[in-house]
C-alpha positions as CSV (number, residue, x, y, z in Angstrom):
1,Q,-23.0,103.4,-105.7
2,V,-24.2,102.2,-102.4
3,Q,-26.0,99.1,-101.8
4,L,-28.2,98.5,-98.7
5,A,-29.5,95.5,-97.1
6,E,-31.9,95.6,-94.2
7,S,-32.6,92.9,-91.6
8,G,-34.0,92.3,-88.2
9,G,-37.7,92.8,-89.0
10,G,-40.4,90.5,-87.4
11,L,-43.4,90.2,-85.3
12,V,-43.3,91.5,-81.8
13,Q,-46.0,92.3,-79.2
14,A,-46.8,95.9,-78.2
15,G,-44.3,97.1,-75.7
16,G,-41.6,94.9,-77.1
17,S,-38.3,95.7,-78.8
18,L,-36.5,95.1,-82.2
19,R,-33.2,95.9,-83.6
20,L,-33.0,96.5,-87.2
21,A,-29.6,96.6,-89.2
22,C,-28.8,98.1,-92.5
23,A,-25.4,96.6,-93.8
24,A,-23.9,99.0,-96.6
25,S,-21.4,98.3,-99.3
26,G,-19.8,100.6,-101.8
27,R,-19.3,103.4,-99.4
28,T,-18.6,103.5,-95.6
29,V,-21.6,104.6,-93.6
30,S,-19.4,107.3,-91.9
31,S,-19.1,109.0,-95.2
32,V,-22.7,109.4,-96.2
33,D,-25.9,110.3,-94.5
34,M,-28.0,107.3,-93.4
35,G,-31.7,107.4,-92.8
36,W,-34.6,105.1,-91.8
37,F,-38.0,105.4,-93.3
38,R,-41.1,103.4,-92.9
39,Q,-44.3,102.8,-95.0
40,A,-47.4,101.5,-93.5
41,P,-50.2,100.0,-95.7
42,G,-52.2,102.6,-97.4
43,K,-49.9,105.5,-96.2
44,E,-47.0,107.3,-97.7
45,R,-43.5,106.6,-96.6
46,E,-42.3,108.8,-93.7
47,F,-39.1,109.6,-92.2
48,V,-38.1,107.8,-89.0
49,A,-34.5,108.7,-88.1
50,S,-31.1,109.9,-89.6
51,I,-27.6,109.9,-88.7
52,R,-25.1,112.2,-90.4
53,G,-21.8,110.9,-91.4
54,A,-18.6,112.6,-90.5
55,V,-20.2,114.6,-87.5
56,I,-22.4,112.3,-85.7
57,S,-25.8,114.2,-85.7
58,V,-29.0,112.4,-85.3
59,V,-32.5,113.4,-86.0
60,Y,-35.8,111.7,-85.1
61,A,-39.4,111.9,-86.0
62,D,-41.5,113.2,-83.1
63,S,-43.4,109.8,-83.2
64,V,-40.3,107.9,-82.2
65,K,-38.4,110.2,-80.1
66,G,-37.4,108.5,-76.8
67,R,-38.2,105.1,-78.1
68,F,-36.0,104.6,-81.1
69,T,-32.2,104.9,-81.3
70,I,-30.1,105.2,-84.4
71,S,-26.4,104.4,-84.4
72,R,-23.6,103.3,-86.6
73,D,-21.2,100.2,-86.2
74,N,-18.3,101.5,-88.3
75,A,-16.4,98.4,-88.0
76,K,-19.3,96.3,-89.6
77,N,-20.3,99.3,-91.9
78,T,-23.7,99.0,-90.6
79,V,-26.4,101.3,-89.3
80,L,-28.7,100.2,-86.6
81,L,-32.2,101.2,-85.4
82,Q,-33.0,100.1,-81.9
83,M,-36.7,100.2,-81.3
84,K,-38.2,99.9,-78.0
85,S,-41.8,100.3,-76.4
86,L,-43.2,99.4,-79.8
87,K,-46.8,100.3,-80.6
88,P,-49.2,98.9,-83.2
89,E,-48.8,102.1,-85.1
90,D,-45.2,101.3,-85.8
91,T,-46.2,98.4,-88.0
92,A,-44.8,99.1,-91.4
93,V,-42.1,98.2,-93.9
94,Y,-38.9,99.9,-92.7
95,Y,-36.3,101.1,-95.3
96,C,-32.8,102.0,-95.0
97,A,-31.5,104.8,-97.2
98,A,-28.3,106.7,-98.0
99,R,-27.4,110.0,-99.5
100,T,-24.1,111.9,-100.2
101,Y,-23.4,115.1,-98.4
102,M,-24.0,116.9,-101.7
103,S,-27.5,115.6,-102.3
104,S,-30.8,116.8,-100.8
105,N,-32.5,113.6,-101.5
106,Y,-31.9,110.0,-100.4
107,T,-30.8,108.2,-103.6
108,Y,-30.0,104.8,-102.5
109,W,-32.6,102.5,-100.8
110,G,-32.7,99.0,-99.3
111,Q,-35.3,96.6,-100.2
112,G,-37.1,96.9,-96.9
113,T,-37.9,94.8,-93.9
114,Q,-41.4,94.2,-92.2
115,V,-42.0,95.1,-88.7
116,T,-45.4,94.0,-87.3
117,V,-46.5,95.0,-83.8
118,S,-49.4,93.2,-82.4
119,S,-51.8,94.6,-79.8
């Protein structure tokens, strides 16, 4: 079992920055795949970024490449999402998720944190 808790959301103006954090318990973040997803009102949840456990491999959605950075803080067992040059279309609830290497689906989810970008 993996428990996840997001923090760091809030209201920011377009062009601003926010850093989201996902604190994990039950497993170390270096032993599982960790991902960030988001869901805007009226839209389906979409992939944002992921970081693979043992071999640090990162993947980003095209819409956030060059603006968002996913990273791990192993000492704090936390995954971070640094978001820069935020746009109103980045407004969504952001979710942290985890999956074991043997799973094709993310099976553990946090409760989400709201990010609102004003124009």
